C-alpha positions as a Markdown table, in Angstrom:
| # | Residue | x | y | z |
|---|---|---|---|---|
| 1 | Met | -28.7 | 13.3 | -141.0 |
| 2 | Arg | -30.6 | 10.5 | -140.8 |
| 3 | Val | -33.7 | 9.2 | -139.3 |
| 4 | Glu | -35.4 | 6.1 | -139.4 |
| 5 | Leu | -38.6 | 4.1 | -138.2 |
| 6 | Arg | -38.1 | 0.2 | -139.3 |
| 7 | Glu | -40.7 | -2.4 | -138.6 |
| 8 | Thr | -37.7 | -4.9 | -138.9 |
| 9 | Pro | -35.8 | -5.7 | -136.0 |
| 10 | Phe | -31.9 | -3.5 | -136.4 |
| 11 | Glu | -28.5 | -4.3 | -135.0 |
| 12 | Pro | -27.4 | -0.8 | -133.3 |
| 13 | Leu | -23.8 | -1.2 | -133.4 |
| 14 | Val | -23.8 | -2.5 | -137.1 |
| 15 | Glu | -25.8 | 0.7 | -137.9 |
| 16 | Leu | -23.7 | 2.8 | -136.1 |
| 17 | Glu | -20.9 | 1.0 | -138.3 |
| 18 | Arg | -22.4 | 1.1 | -141.3 |
| 19 | His | -23.8 | 5.1 | -141.2 |
| 20 | Gln | -20.2 | 6.3 | -140.0 |
| 21 | Arg | -18.4 | 4.5 | -142.8 |
| 22 | Leu | -21.0 | 5.8 | -145.4 |
| 23 | Ser | -20.8 | 9.5 | -144.0 |
| 24 | Thr | -18.7 | 11.8 | -145.7 |
| 25 | Gly | -16.8 | 14.8 | -143.9 |
| 26 | Leu | -16.3 | 12.7 | -140.3 |
| 27 | Ala | -13.1 | 11.4 | -141.2 |
| 28 | Gly | -10.1 | 13.4 | -139.2 |
| 29 | Arg | -13.0 | 16.2 | -138.0 |
| 30 | Cys | -14.9 | 13.8 | -135.7 |
| 31 | Gly | -13.4 | 13.7 | -132.3 |
| 32 | Ala | -16.3 | 12.4 | -130.4 |
| 33 | Thr | -19.4 | 10.0 | -130.8 |
| 34 | Ala | -22.2 | 9.9 | -128.6 |
| 35 | Ile | -24.2 | 6.8 | -128.7 |
| 36 | Phe | -27.6 | 6.1 | -126.5 |
| 37 | Ile | -29.1 | 2.6 | -127.6 |
| 38 | Gly | -32.5 | 1.9 | -125.6 |
| 39 | Thr | -33.7 | -1.5 | -125.4 |
| 40 | Met | -37.6 | -3.3 | -124.6 |
| 41 | Arg | -37.4 | -4.0 | -120.8 |
| 42 | Asp | -39.0 | -7.1 | -119.6 |
| 43 | Phe | -41.2 | -5.1 | -117.1 |
| 44 | Asn | -42.7 | -1.8 | -116.4 |
| 45 | Asp | -44.8 | -0.6 | -113.4 |
| 46 | Gly | -44.3 | -3.4 | -111.4 |
| 47 | Asp | -45.3 | -6.2 | -114.0 |
| 48 | Ala | -43.9 | -8.7 | -116.1 |
| 49 | Val | -44.0 | -7.4 | -119.9 |
| 50 | Gln | -44.3 | -10.4 | -122.5 |
| 51 | Gly | -44.4 | -7.9 | -125.2 |
| 52 | Met | -44.9 | -4.4 | -126.7 |
| 53 | Val | -46.7 | -2.8 | -129.8 |
| 54 | Leu | -45.2 | 0.9 | -130.7 |
| 55 | Glu | -47.8 | 2.3 | -132.7 |
| 56 | Tyr | -47.1 | 5.5 | -134.8 |
| 57 | Tyr | -48.4 | 8.5 | -136.9 |
| 58 | Pro | -46.9 | 7.7 | -140.5 |
| 59 | Gly | -45.2 | 11.2 | -142.0 |
| 60 | Met | -46.0 | 13.0 | -138.8 |
| 61 | Thr | -43.8 | 11.0 | -136.6 |
| 62 | Glu | -40.8 | 11.3 | -139.0 |
| 63 | Lys | -41.0 | 14.7 | -139.3 |
| 64 | Tyr | -41.1 | 15.4 | -135.6 |
| 65 | Leu | -37.8 | 13.4 | -135.1 |
| 66 | Arg | -36.5 | 15.6 | -138.1 |
| 67 | Arg | -37.4 | 18.7 | -136.3 |
| 68 | Ile | -35.6 | 17.4 | -133.0 |
| 69 | Val | -32.3 | 16.8 | -135.0 |
| 70 | Glu | -32.7 | 20.3 | -136.7 |
| 71 | Thr | -33.1 | 21.8 | -133.2 |
| 72 | Ala | -30.0 | 19.7 | -131.8 |
| 73 | Ser | -28.0 | 20.5 | -134.7 |
| 74 | Arg | -28.7 | 24.4 | -134.5 |
| 75 | Glu | -27.9 | 24.4 | -130.7 |
| 76 | Trp | -24.6 | 22.4 | -130.8 |
| 77 | Pro | -21.9 | 21.8 | -133.7 |
| 78 | Leu | -22.8 | 18.8 | -134.6 |
| 79 | Leu | -21.2 | 16.8 | -137.8 |
| 80 | Glu | -23.8 | 14.2 | -138.0 |
| 81 | Val | -26.8 | 12.7 | -136.3 |
| 82 | Leu | -28.3 | 9.0 | -136.9 |
| 83 | Val | -31.8 | 8.3 | -135.1 |
| 84 | Val | -33.2 | 4.7 | -135.8 |
| 85 | His | -36.3 | 4.0 | -134.2 |
| 86 | Arg | -38.3 | 0.8 | -134.3 |
| 87 | Val | -42.3 | 0.6 | -134.6 |
| 88 | Gly | -44.9 | -2.3 | -134.6 |
| 89 | Glu | -44.5 | -5.8 | -132.8 |
| 90 | Leu | -41.5 | -6.0 | -130.0 |
| 91 | Arg | -40.3 | -8.3 | -127.3 |
| 92 | Pro | -38.0 | -7.9 | -124.1 |
| 93 | Asn | -34.3 | -7.1 | -124.9 |
| 94 | Asp | -35.2 | -5.7 | -128.7 |
| 95 | Pro | -33.5 | -2.9 | -129.5 |
| 96 | Ile | -36.1 | 0.1 | -129.7 |
| 97 | Val | -34.2 | 3.3 | -130.8 |
| 98 | Leu | -30.7 | 4.3 | -131.6 |
| 99 | Val | -29.5 | 7.8 | -131.2 |
| 100 | Ala | -25.8 | 8.6 | -132.3 |
| 101 | Val | -24.1 | 11.9 | -132.5 |
| 102 | Trp | -20.9 | 13.3 | -133.9 |
| 103 | Ser | -19.1 | 16.4 | -133.6 |
| 104 | Glu | -15.8 | 17.8 | -132.7 |
| 105 | His | -15.6 | 17.6 | -129.2 |
| 106 | Arg | -17.6 | 15.5 | -126.2 |
| 107 | Ala | -19.2 | 18.2 | -124.6 |
| 108 | Ala | -21.9 | 18.9 | -128.0 |
| 109 | Ala | -22.0 | 15.1 | -128.2 |
| 110 | Phe | -22.8 | 14.5 | -125.3 |
| 111 | Ser | -25.3 | 17.1 | -125.1 |
| 112 | Ala | -26.9 | 16.7 | -127.9 |
| 113 | Cys | -27.3 | 12.9 | -127.8 |
| 114 | Arg | -29.2 | 13.4 | -124.1 |
| 115 | Ser | -31.4 | 16.3 | -125.8 |
| 116 | Ile | -32.4 | 14.2 | -128.6 |
| 117 | Ile | -33.3 | 11.3 | -126.5 |
| 118 | Glu | -35.2 | 13.3 | -124.1 |
| 119 | Glu | -37.2 | 15.4 | -126.5 |
| 120 | Leu | -38.0 | 12.0 | -128.3 |
| 121 | Lys | -39.0 | 10.3 | -125.2 |
| 122 | Ser | -41.3 | 12.8 | -123.9 |
| 123 | Lys | -43.0 | 14.4 | -127.1 |
| 124 | Ala | -42.6 | 12.1 | -130.1 |
| 125 | Pro | -45.9 | 10.9 | -131.5 |
| 126 | Phe | -45.3 | 7.3 | -130.5 |
| 127 | Trp | -48.1 | 4.8 | -128.7 |
| 128 | Lys | -46.9 | 1.9 | -126.5 |
| 129 | Arg | -49.5 | -1.1 | -125.9 |
| 130 | Glu | -47.9 | -3.7 | -123.6 |
| 131 | Thr | -49.1 | -7.1 | -123.5 |
| 132 | Thr | -48.7 | -8.4 | -119.6 |
| 133 | Ala | -50.1 | -11.7 | -117.9 |
| 134 | Ala | -53.7 | -9.9 | -117.1 |
| 135 | Gly | -54.0 | -8.6 | -120.8 |
| 136 | Ser | -52.9 | -5.5 | -123.0 |
| 137 | Arg | -52.9 | -2.1 | -121.7 |
| 138 | Trp | -51.6 | 1.3 | -123.4 |
| 139 | Val | -48.6 | 3.1 | -121.3 |
| 140 | Glu | -49.7 | 6.5 | -120.7 |
| 141 | His | -46.2 | 8.0 | -120.1 |
| 142 | Asn | -42.8 | 7.3 | -120.5 |
| 143 | Thr | -39.9 | 7.0 | -117.4 |
| 144 | Pro | -38.2 | 10.1 | -116.4 |
| 145 | Gly | -35.1 | 11.1 | -117.8 |
């Protein structure tokens, strides 16, 4: 299981392939991989968004994300989990988050992947500051799942 925060851009499908290739124990056992890739939109709350800064609390945020993954791993029979999340400056269309879940069966993979991203989006300690034509503003809530 891997959780990583990054200040640099990443390619979700490259990360997925690399993690799957390096993970021992998946070959022959994995029957399902569920993937969620979140990207930055160029609009929010009816306004065009030119950029965003995603802030976090170092140490606390990683710990919280690991706890989300551990909880999902206790609830479903998972073989592997990967979470990569951007922090820092982002532009529209940049990948923000990758959640990948491997399991023997699709039901566990789908359910766990959805649970991880919903918990991450609703409770993980991240703060978003968007840049619009009118200036900078803090995002007070995430869009509902």
